[in-house]
MILUMTI-223141 format. One record per atom (N, C-alpha, C, CB): x, y, z; residue in three letters. Coordinates in pm, whole numbers, plus 50000, padded with zeros to 5 digits. Atoms other than C-alpha are relative to their C-alpha. Glycine has a CB too. Example, Ala and Ser with C-alpha at 12.3 -4.5 7.8 and 13.67 -1.06 7.14 Angstrom:
# residues 2
500894988150000ALA/512304955050780ALA/500905012050000ALA/499015000350125ALA/499184988149994SER/513674989450714SER/499235010950073SER/500415004649858SER/
//
This chain:
# residues 284
500615012450047MET/285734232616025MET/499994989950114MET/500764994449877MET/500065010449899LEU/284514205316259LEU/499124988649950LEU/499485005650133LEU/500795011850030GLU/283124170416231GLU/499624993550132GLU/500774990049907GLU/500475006049878GLU/281034152816493GLU/499594985549977GLU/498835007950057GLU/500405014050007ARG/280374116316568ARG/499624995450140ARG/501154991149942ARG/500425006049874ARG/278524097516840ARG/500624986250015ARG/498464999150007ARG/499515013249962ILE/280194068117011ILE/499284996550130ILE/501594999650016ILE/500835002449884GLY/277614053917247GLY/499385013150046GLY/500814993550114GLY/500534987549946LYS/276674082817474LYS/501005011549991LYS/499584998050144LYS/498974989750012ALA/279864102017401ALA/499905007049865ALA/501414993950018ALA/499934992550125LYS/280184129217139LYS/501455003649974LYS/499115012750005LYS/498634997250040VAL/283464132716953VAL/499985010549889VAL/500744987049952VAL/499954989250098THR/284204164816765THR/501445002249956THR/499415013050059THR/498674997450056ALA/287184169616535ALA/500085014549956ALA/500314990449881ALA/499784986050037PHE/288504205116501PHE/501245000949912PHE/500155009050127PHE/498874998550092LEU/290704213016203LEU/500925011150047LEU/499505002849856LEU/499004990149959ASP/293894230816306ASP/500665006549879ASP/501064993550089ASP/499354994950120ALA/295454234315961ALA/500044988849897ALA/501445005450031ALA/499685009950103ILE/296184216915634ILE/501515000349982ILE/499245003049864ILE/498565001250020ASN/299764204915626ASN/500264994749860ASN/500634990750107ASN/499625004750133LEU/301574197315302LEU/501174990450013LEU/500375012049906LEU/498985010449991ILE/303514164715288ILE/500684998849864ILE/499394986450044ILE/499275000350126THR/306194166415022THR/500324985649960THR/501295008250010THR/499795013850046PRO/306834135414806PRO/501224993250060PRO/500124999949853PRO/498815006249945ASP/310284130114956ASP/499754993550136ASP/501105010250013ASP/500325006149871LEU/308604121115286LEU/499374986349986LEU/499085009150078LEU/500545013450026ILE/306904090915126ILE/500664994849872ILE/498425000249985ILE/499265003750121PRO/309584078614883PRO/499454987549932PRO/501444997950033PRO/500525012450059GLU/307884044814834GLU/498815002649907GLU/499594990350109GLU/501114996650089ALA/305004062714660ALA/500485003949860ALA/499195011350060ALA/499444996950132ASP/307354070314370ASP/500064987349917ASP/501415006550012ASP/500135012450077CYS/306094040314174CYS/498695001049922CYS/500024987250094CYS/501214999650083GLU/303284031713932GLU/498745001450084GLU/499914987549914GLU/501184999449915GLU/300764026014211GLU/499855013850065GLU/500064989150109GLU/500034986849939GLY/301704058414382GLY/499625010949902GLY/501335003250062GLY/500314990050101HIS/301554078514062HIS/498524999749963HIS/500864997949875HIS/501435001150028GLU/298044065113999GLU/499175007050107GLU/499594985249989GLU/500704993149891ILE/296944077814341ILE/500135015149982ILE/500554995750138ILE/499834985750028TYR/298424111814258TYR/499025004549892TYR/501455002949957TYR/500884996250110ARG/296464112313932ARG/498545000550044ARG/500164990249883ARG/501395000449952LEU/293214102714107LEU/499645012450082LEU/499774987550084LEU/500244988149919HIS/293634133114330HIS/500455012849928HIS/500744998850134HIS/499654988550085ALA/294574156114041ALA/501305006650043ALA/498885010250002ALA/498684995149961LEU/298154159314161LEU/501064993549913LEU/500274997250150LEU/498855006450063SER/301474153113997SER/500864993950109SER/500825010249914SER/499165006849901SER/304044131014167SER/501065009350059SER/500684988049936SER/499064990249945LYS/306074162514235LYS/499325010050092LYS/500715007349887LYS/500754990649917GLU/303324180214429GLU/499844994750142GLU/498635002649939GLU/500215003649860ALA/302774180514804ALA/498604994350019ALA/500225012150091ALA/501265006749970ILE/299994159514954ILE/499335007350116ILE/500244985050035ILE/500704993449888PRO/297394178215163PRO/499694990050110PRO/498705006849951PRO/500265008749885SER/297084163415512SER/499485008650114SER/501294992350042SER/500544991749893PRO/294884176815792PRO/500794998750129PRO/498564996450026PRO/499595000549860MET/296044185516141MET/498745002550082MET/501155010750033MET/501254998749927GLN/293224180416390GLN/500184997650149GLN/498984990349945GLN/500145002949857ALA/292374180916758ALA/498594994350020ALA/500245012950088ALA/501295006449974PHE/289514160716907PHE/499495003750139PHE/500114984749986PHE/500654997749871LEU/287084169717183LEU/499094988350032LEU/499195013449999LEU/500875010749952LEU/285504141317380LEU/499065006050104LEU/500824988250061LEU/501014995749903ALA/282254150817556ALA/499374987450057ALA/498925009549934ALA/500415012549936MET/281544122717802MET/498985002950110MET/501234992750059MET/500974998049892PRO/278484119418029PRO/500674998850137PRO/498864989849988PRO/499485000349864ALA/279384127418389ALA/499064992250090ALA/500215014450054ALA/500815008449913GLU/278174104718668GLU/498925007950073GLU/500884993050101GLU/500964991849926LYS/276424133318847LYS/499245009649909LYS/500725007950108LYS/500684991550095GLY/274944148118532GLY/500955009449930GLY/498925007950068GLY/499134991350078GLY/276324171418272GLY/501014991949920GLY/500715009950090GLY/498985006450083GLU/279434163318073GLU/501405003150051GLU/499875004449855GLU/498574997849982ASN/283154159118118ASN/500615002549863ASN/500684987950072ASN/499394996650128PHE/285304174317845PHE/501504996950003PHE/499775014849967PHE/498595003550014TYR/288634159817735TYR/500425002949857TYR/500264985150038TYR/499424998550133LEU/290844169117442LEU/500914988149971LEU/500795013249989LEU/498975009350048VAL/292854144217239VAL/500845007849901VAL/499374986949935VAL/499104991250075ASP/295824163717104ASP/499405014049991ASP/500274994249858ASP/500464986149996ALA/295584201117060ALA/500435008049879ALA/500505006750125ALA/499494992550113GLY/297004209916721GLY/501305007050036GLY/498975010049951GLY/498704993449979CYS/300064232016690CYS/499875014250051CYS/500795000049872CYS/500144986049965GLY/298554265116786GLY/500575008649889GLY/500695003150134GLY/499414991350102GLY/300184294116606GLY/501494998749989GLY/499655014150028GLY/498545001149990HIS/303684281116665HIS/500684996149869HIS/500354989950106HIS/499415004050127MET/304164268816308MET/499705010049889MET/499504986349960MET/500274989850100GLY/303024300416134GLY/498555004350000GLY/500384994949863GLY/501344994049995PRO/299914321416066PRO/498884991549942PRO/500025012949929PRO/501095008150057ARG/298014295315863ARG/499664988050088ARG/500384995349862ARG/500275011049907PHE/298094271016156PHE/499265005350123PHE/501324993050041PHE/500574996149871GLY/296304271016490GLY/498535003649999GLY/500745011250053GLY/501434996650007ARG/292634272316390ARG/499164992750105ARG/499484996749862ARG/500875008549918SER/291404245316628SER/499525006950127SER/500744987250037SER/500414993249877TYR/291384266516945TYR/498915010349970TYR/501215006950068TYR/501014990050036LYS/289474294616773LYS/498684993349965LYS/500505008549882LYS/501235007250035SER/286984269516631SER/499334994250124SER/500314988849900SER/500495005549874PHE/286634253516974PHE/499195010650075PHE/501184995150088PHE/500694989149930VAL/285684286917131VAL/498785004849922VAL/500975011850024VAL/501114995450085LYS/283504297416836LYS/498824990450007LYS/500465001649856LYS/501075010049991ALA/281534264916872ALA/499295000450135ALA/500564986249977ALA/500694998249873GLY/280594275717224GLY/500584992550117GLY/498624996149985GLY/499385007549891TYR/282974254717431TYR/500905009250083TYR/500814988149944TYR/499204992149906ASP/284754268617736ASP/501334993050025ASP/499245002250132ASP/498705006449974PRO/288514261317753PRO/500204996350146PRO/501115009249956PRO/499865002949858LYS/288244262218133LYS/499284987150040LYS/499475011550083LYS/500775012149969ALA/285834232618119ALA/500754987249962ALA/498675000349928ALA/499225011850039VAL/288454209317968VAL/500854995650119VAL/500915003049876VAL/499305004649880SER/289734188218257SER/501224991549969SER/499054992150086SER/498855008350034ARG/292224166818068ARG/500305001249851ARG/499754985150039ARG/499555000650140VAL/294244167317746VAL/500844987549985VAL/500815012949959VAL/499255012150031PHE/295334133217621PHE/500905003049881PHE/499054987949969PHE/499034997450106LEU/298484136317410LEU/500494986949943LEU/501195008550051LEU/499515012350061THR/299234108717162THR/501524999749997THR/499444998549858THR/498544998849995HIS/302814121417149HIS/500365014750008HIS/500674993249876HIS/499554986549970PHE/304924152317198PHE/500485007849878PHE/501094999550099PHE/499624991950115HIS/305384164716840HIS/499235013350005HIS/499704992549867HIS/500604986749986PRO/304634202216809PRO/498615001549941PRO/500895010049935PRO/501334998650060ASP/301594197616583ASP/498914993150080ASP/500024994449859ASP/500975006349912HIS/299914178216863HIS/499945006650137HIS/500324985350016HIS/499914994449864VAL/301074195617180VAL/500095015250002VAL/501194994150071VAL/499794985550001GLY/301784231317069GLY/498755008050031GLY/500535004249867GLY/501264992849983GLY/298114241017083GLY/499485000950142GLY/498994993749918GLY/500464998549861VAL/297884238317462VAL/500515013050062VAL/500474988150085VAL/499514987149950ILE/299774271417503ILE/499875010549890ILE/501484998850047ILE/500034989350099ASP/299584305217335ASP/501425004049963ASP/499215012350055ASP/498684996250049LEU/302464323217167LEU/500895005750110LEU/499865010149890LEU/499224995049886GLU/303534337617503GLU/500324988950099GLU/499255011150070GLU/499715011249912GLY/303724303017657GLY/499024998350114GLY/501355001550056GLY/501005001149895LYS/300584306617869LYS/498994989049967LYS/499285013450020LYS/500965010950016LYS/298054278817924LYS/498735004749929LYS/499654994050136LYS/501284997350065LEU/295064278317691LEU/498884992050065LEU/500084996749852LEU/500995008349930TYR/293294251117892TYR/500434999550147TYR/499904985449937TYR/499384998049869PRO/294044263118246PRO/499714989350104PRO/499585012950054PRO/500365010149899ASN/292284235218437ASN/500304985849955ASN/498545001250033ASN/499785013350056ALA/293454206218223ALA/501274993550053ALA/500075000849849ALA/498835008249970VAL/295814178518326VAL/500494994149868VAL/499674988650105VAL/499445005850122LEU/298134168518041LEU/500394985550028LEU/501235008249950LEU/499805014349979THR/298244130818006THR/500634993749878THR/498674993050033THR/499285006750107MET/300674110517799MET/500594987150057MET/501125009249940MET/499395012349949SER/302424076817821SER/501285003250076SER/500294990149884SER/498774998049922ARG/305264073418070ARG/501224999949909ARG/500144989150108ARG/498865000750091LEU/307624063917788LEU/500175012949921LEU/499844988249905LEU/499934987650077GLU/306754094817587GLU/500545011450086GLU/498625003749943GLU/499534989649908PHE/307254117617886PHE/501484998450029PHE/499194999750130PHE/498605002549965ALA/310554101217978ALA/500945003249884ALA/500194985550043ALA/499144997650115PHE/311934104017624PHE/500215015049977PHE/499414993649874PHE/499904985950037TRP/311174140817565TRP/500465008950115TRP/498685004849949TRP/499574992049885ASN/311854153317917ASN/501374995150046ASN/498974999350116ASN/498705006249976ASN/315484142417895ASN/501085007549922ASN/499984985049961ASN/498974992150066GLU/318514164217820GLU/500954991449918GLU/500805007950103GLU/499115008950075PHE/320614134417710PHE/499384996549865PHE/500294987350080PHE/500675003050126ASN/318034124817447ASN/500035012149907ASN/498564995650025ASN/499954987950082ALA/317964160817328ALA/501365001449931ALA/499725012550086ALA/498664999250059SER/321724159017269SER/500214989049896SER/501064999050109SER/499875011150095ARG/321374125617085ARG/499315002949868ARG/499434987350060ARG/500794997250120PHE/318884139916835PHE/500025015049972PHE/498544994850016PHE/499894985450021PRO/320144174716738PRO/498985005449901PRO/501395003349951PRO/500994995450096ASP/317704176516445ASP/498655002850066ASP/499834989849888ASP/501284998449929LEU/314864174816698LEU/500085010450110LEU/499564986750058LEU/499824990049894LYS/316194203016914LYS/498795009350014LYS/501245008349972LYS/501204991449984PRO/313184225816834PRO/498844992650064PRO/499575005549865PRO/501085007949940TYR/310844197316932TYR/500194999150151TYR/499954985949938TYR/499725000949856PHE/312534192417269PHE/499745013450068PHE/501454995450024PHE/500214986649942ALA/312444230017329ALA/498515003050013ALA/500675010749913ALA/501454997749996ALA/308724231317246ALA/499364992350115ALA/499354995949868ALA/500525008149890VAL/308024203217493VAL/500285006750134VAL/500614985949998VAL/499654993649874GLN/309844221717770GLN/499125012250028GLN/501475004249999GLN/500904988649982LYS/307704252717713LYS/498644995350052LYS/499825007649868LYS/501295005449958VAL/304574231517751VAL/500074995050144VAL/499554988749907VAL/499875005549865LEU/305834213518062LEU/500125011150104LEU/501224990850007LEU/499864988749907LYS/306784246618222LYS/498655006650024LYS/501005010449944LYS/501304993449987ALA/303364261618153ALA/499034991950085ALA/499395002449862ALA/500955008849930TYR/301524231418296TYR/500644993150120TYR/499454989649903TYR/499355005849883GLU/303814224818591GLU/498974997050108GLU/501105009550054GLU/500985004349901GLY/301854205218851GLY/498744994349939GLY/499645011350088GLY/501195005250071GLN/299314194618587GLN/500424990049892GLN/499195011649937GLN/499485010050093ILE/301284166818416ILE/499814986250062ILE/501515002749968ILE/500225013449948GLN/300274130318454GLN/500394989449896GLN/498524998250041GLN/499645011550083PRO/302264103418269PRO/499304987550053PRO/501554998049997PRO/500745012049959VAL/300364070418272VAL/500514987949924VAL/498485001849977VAL/499665012550068GLU/300814034118174GLU/499024997449888GLU/500024988250100GLU/500905004550105TRP/299404020717851TRP/498984990250058TRP/500784993549884TRP/501055009049955GLY/296094003217915GLY/499315004350128GLY/500564986550020GLY/500604995149876GLU/295344022518234GLU/498795008849967GLU/501055008050084GLU/501194991850023GLU/291794036418239GLU/500155013050080GLU/498694992450041GLU/499704987249934VAL/292594072718316VAL/498715007150039VAL/500845009049907VAL/501354995349974GLU/289014084818291GLU/499054988949958GLU/499695013549923GLU/500945010750031LYS/285924062918274LYS/499794999049849LYS/498665002450071LYS/500195002350143GLY/285894048017924GLY/501105005249911GLY/498745006049958GLY/498924994450082VAL/289154064117811VAL/501364995050050VAL/499965015550001VAL/498665004549964LYS/292664049617807LYS/500965001949883LYS/499994985250043LYS/498964999850102LEU/295954052117620LEU/500404985849965LEU/501235008150048LEU/499565013250044VAL/297014022117413VAL/501325001349926VAL/498924993349909VAL/498644999750055ALA/300494013317290ALA/499994999649848ALA/500824988350054ALA/499804999550145LEU/301234023716931LEU/501385005949971LEU/498885008449929LEU/498664994050008PRO/305024029216941PRO/500594999749859PRO/500934992950094PRO/499254999950126GLY/307384037316656GLY/500145014049946GLY/499344991249898GLY/499934986150047HIS/306474071816536HIS/500835008250098HIS/498575006149985HIS/499134995649891THR/307924082416870THR/500064988350099THR/499475013350069THR/499855011649911PRO/309084059117151PRO/498764996850083PRO/501145002350092PRO/501185002449916GLY/305984063917364GLY/498705003849933GLY/500135007550127GLY/501194996250077HIS/303484071217088HIS/498824991350038HIS/500284998849849HIS/501195006949952SER/299954062017192SER/498805002749910SER/499685004250143SER/501334997350049GLY/296454058517062GLY/499115002750120GLY/499454988249914GLY/500984997749893VAL/293444069517264VAL/498764991949967VAL/499665015250015VAL/501165008650018MET/290704043517302MET/498855005150086MET/500334985250035MET/501224995549934LEU/287224055717388LEU/498964988949991LEU/499465013249938LEU/501085009950000GLU/284434031817490GLU/498805005650074GLU/500474986750065GLU/501244995449939SER/280814040917561SER/498854991449950SER/499745014949969SER/501165008450035ASP/277764018117568ASP/500354989149900ASP/498895008749944ASP/499605011150085GLY/279673990017399GLY/500585004049866GLY/498854991349977GLY/499394995250125GLU/280894011617110GLU/501405005450030GLU/499125010949933GLU/498614995949979LYS/284584019517063LYS/500495008849886LYS/500904987850015LYS/499304991550097LEU/286644046016888LEU/501475000250036LEU/499415014449998LEU/498564998549983LEU/290414045516842LEU/500485012249924LEU/500754987349953LEU/499304988750063ILE/292114078716775ILE/501464995949995ILE/499805013750080ILE/498755007750013TRP/295314063916639TRP/501275008549989TRP/499914991449880TRP/498804991850005GLY/297674093316656GLY/500585000549860GLY/501054994850098GLY/499314998450128ASP/300254093716378ASP/500474986949938ASP/501175009050017ASP/499635012050074ILE/300304057916255ILE/499705001749851ILE/499264987650056ILE/500324996550138ILE/298824072915935ILE/500155015149983ILE/498564995349961ILE/499884985750032HIS/299834106615785HIS/499315003649869HIS/501475003949993HIS/500604997650131ALA/298534103515429ALA/499134987949967ALA/501105002449889ALA/500895011750010ALA/295494080515425ALA/499844995149857ALA/498645003450058ALA/500165004050140GLU/295194080915046GLU/501084990249955GLU/500025012449910GLU/498885008650034PHE/298564063415029PHE/500174988550099PHE/501285008249994PHE/499605009749899GLN/299054045315358GLN/498904990350041GLN/500485007150121GLN/501035010149978LEU/295674028115384LEU/500084989149892LEU/498605006450001LEU/499885010650101PRO/295844010015047PRO/501394993649996PRO/499675005449864PRO/498635005249999TYR/299624006015085TYR/500625002650138TYR/500875006749887TYR/499594997249862PRO/300234003715462PRO/501494998050027PRO/499234991450094PRO/498555001949981HIS/303873993215416HIS/500795012349956HIS/500484987749923HIS/499324987650036TRP/304674027915280TRP/500175008550125TRP/499205007749890TRP/499694992649877CYS/306364047315558CYS/500215014949970CYS/501264994250068CYS/499804985650014ILE/306814084315621ILE/501255004250075ILE/498765007750052ILE/498724995849943GLY/309984103015704GLY/499935005550141GLY/500595010149914GLY/500144994749864TYR/308574116616030TYR/500214989450108TYR/498645006350017TYR/499905010749899ASP/308794082516203ASP/501414999250056ASP/499594986549940ASP/498695000749936LEU/311624081116455LEU/500574986049990LEU/499905004350147LEU/499605014050012ASP/311744043116446ASP/499144993749892ASP/499864992250137ASP/500775004450117ARG/310624032616099ARG/499534985650014ARG/500835001649874ARG/500355014149992GLU/310673995116164GLU/498874997550099GLU/501234991850039GLU/501055001849899THR/308593996916481THR/498715006849957THR/500465005650135THR/501204993050047ALA/306204022416329ALA/499274991849894ALA/500385013749942ALA/500605008450103LEU/305623999416031LEU/499294988150064LEU/501064995149901LEU/500595011449930LYS/304973969616259LYS/498715004150070LYS/501004994050101LYS/501194995049930THR/302543990116466THR/498875002749903THR/500345012850077THR/501054996850097ARG/300654002516160ARG/499364987449943ARG/500585008649887ARG/500535012350060LEU/300313968116003LEU/499154992350100LEU/501144991249950LEU/500745007549899GLU/299193951716327GLU/498705007050036GLU/500864998050126GLU/501194992549961THR/296753979516414THR/498934999549893THR/500365014550030THR/500985000450108LEU/295093980616074LEU/499374986249987LEU/500655004149868LEU/500555013650007LYS/294713942716071LYS/498984997750110LYS/501144989650009LYS/500935001949888LYS/293103942416416LYS/498735008149980LYS/500675004150133LYS/501184991750023LEU/290793971016328LEU/499114994249891LEU/500425014249963LEU/500785005450111SER/289743954116004SER/499174987950040SER/500924996249886SER/500725011849949GLU/288563924116208GLU/499055003650113GLU/500994989550047GLU/500854995449891SER/286493945216446SER/499045010849950SER/500865005550117SER/500904988950031ASP/283783971816456ASP/500445012850070ASP/498574996450040ASP/499474987949938ILE/286013997116631ILE/500105011049895ILE/501394997350066ILE/499894988550090VAL/285694031216466VAL/501395006050016VAL/498885010650031VAL/498664994149999ALA/289014047116373ALA/499945014549955ALA/500964991949910ALA/499834986150041ALA/290004083516345ALA/501445003950028ALA/499005009650075ALA/498624995749979GLY/293294102116329GLY/500165014849978GLY/500934992349909GLY/499754985750017PRO/294684137216355PRO/500315004049856PRO/501135004250088PRO/499634996950138HIS/295884134815994HIS/499114992849899HIS/501454996449976HIS/500955007050087VAL/292814117615848VAL/498665007350006VAL/499834985150041VAL/501344994150002PHE/289594134315738PHE/498974989150025PHE/499735007149866PHE/501085009349976GLY/286504117015871GLY/500394988950096GLY/499544994149871GLY/499795011549912SER/286204084816067SER/499194988449945SER/499585003250147SER/500745011750048GLY/284954049516010GLY/500694987250041GLY/499855000549850GLY/499395013049973VAL/285644012716040VAL/501014997049889VAL/498934988850009VAL/498965003950096ILE/288663997715866ILE/499674986249944ILE/501415000050067ILE/500275012750066ARG/288133970015613ARG/501084997149895ARG/498605000349934ARG/499045004150102SER/290403950215383SER/499495004149862SER/500254984750005SER/500404996950138ASN/290413961715021ASN/500194988149908ASN/500795011949948ASN/499825012150079GLY/291193926314908GLY/501284999749919GLY/498864998249910GLY/498774999150078LYS/294543937114766LYS/501235001750089LYS/499925011749902LYS/498894998649906GLY/296723936315075GLY/500005013250074GLY/501284998549928GLY/500104987149933GLY/295643970715188GLY/498645001650066GLY/500245011449902GLY/501224997449923TYR/292713987415361TYR/499285012349947TYR/500325001750149TYR/500784988150029ARG/289974013115323ARG/499215003650126ARG/499034997849878ARG/500834995549889MET/287934033615570MET/498575001549952MET/500535013350060MET/501414999250033GLU/284144029915562GLU/499275008050107GLU/499384985949984GLU/500774992049905ASP/281954056315724ASP/498694992950028ASP/499755014549946ASP/501215007449962THR/279264037215913THR/499035008550080THR/500374987750081THR/500844991249918GLN/277734067216085GLN/498655002349932GLN/500695013450026GLN/501334997450050GLU/273994070916045GLU/499705014850011GLU/498944991750076GLU/500334985750000ASN/272854105715950ASN/498725002750078ASN/499875005449856ASN/
//
């Protein structure tokens, strides 16, 4: 499954990696009348898991000398989380794209469902010519043995990161937030979910798209009730602040928003009740 959208002269394609299931205990604040109503609207009980997509994005940007430059934003988890995961790479190839043509992979953060898809099950590179790009803070946090000892529950995450870093040795580029890494593409600060969590801002011909990483995991709940947090956030308070500030800024702009755990894309608007909704403004 893929979805495409034009942002100026750039083409953005979302590739579905898998459907994850978010159990109710991960969003405890949804255990209320408002949350139960959302469950009912989606034909779910409050004891059922919430379907949430995992996606990777391909940016096809016009090159100065003709042709296109290809960049990925996140890469899904590959097959590292089980057989029902890891569809995005296969869909990427089936759609006619060449993995060797991808020159850069922007990583919003180092969680396995975003970075695992850059290597195969044997730890070999799937995008052999790509430079992996992430924020300096994110790189420093995960490439640190002391931090690994501080967070024993995240030991598999730290191990997964090391496999990726080993595979792409010499092709790793941590950058500062706000630095234009490629023409029209930069990482922006969206901390909280992880210490160096980033969004990827794309600009082409005056149009903008923000791929917001994991500030939203369950749009049906967290857009209308943005103060509802998810258990995956490493720093809940900072993640909440980031989400509230980002949604407010987006609602006052024409920046298109998309996320790895959100189907579709669109502008963010206030719902008049203290929350938000996503409106698809794309012309068919």
